[in-house]
C-alpha positions, 0 to 999 in steps of 0.5 A: 805147741808149748816149748816153755823152759824157764830155769831159775837160779837163786843166790846167783851173785856171790855179793849181790849187795855190792853189785846192786849198790854199783848199779844204782849209782849208774847214769841211765840213758836211752838207746835204740835197740837192734829192733829199732825200738828206743829203750829207756833207762839203760846202762850197757855193761861189758858183755862177758861180765857174768860169762864165767859165773853162768858157765859155772852154774849151768855146767856149759860154756856161756858166751854173752852177746849183750848185757845191760842194766835197766830201771823202770819207774812208777807207771812206766809201761814196756815197749811191748807188753808181750814179746819175744827176743828171737832176734837176739841170741839163743837165751835170755837172762834176767837178774832181779836186783830189787831188795826183798821189800821192793820185790813184786811180780816178776816175769810172765810167760804167755800163750797166744790164744789164737795160735796156741804158741808160747814161742815165736814160731818156726817157718815150719810151724806157721806153714802147718797152719796153712798160712803165709809165715810173713802174714802170721808173724806180722799178726803176732807182732801186732798183738804184742800190746793187745792183752786180750790176745794172750793167756798167762801160762807161767810167772817167775816170781821176782826175788832179790839175786834170783836169775831166770833163764829162758829161750829168747823165742819165748813170749814173755813180759815183765809183770806187772806191766806198769813199773814202780818207784820214783828213783833208781834206788826204789824202782824196778831194777834188773840186769839183762843178758842175751847169750849162747851156750 
């Protein structure tokens, strides 16, 4: 039932300091995502800004469908503590932009205790439990903000200019859940993309 694949690439950007400096100068705003959730402190970026670099690093043609910067401030909690991005593209990318002295935590990956899944299940996987897919999927989504429903199985550590890549079906969260920092310059800062290969 475990299908957890996380790829880590260090020193991703050739000039990360310049990209970070540009990022902290941006005006962040709230958006409504395709899932209906309101996401705070976002800057939507050109979807293809790192396609060529990702293609080079992965050795496979990458096409991004979504790209953004996101900042989270002291004590701010995520929309969903644990979640999957299965309504987006094939893969997700998270690039950490905090300076080395600011880095803490990273991205956590989770297993649902009741079902044992680390990924949003396929209809076939759900049917093997002899339950209705819609009912199980609703139960999974309802448990996103219930820490007792999940067991952490992996953590990708935050590091400046490190990018992590994983299937969008994987259950994950930022870690720790509560962010930090009072300004864009010292708060949790990431670049996120959803892409296909």
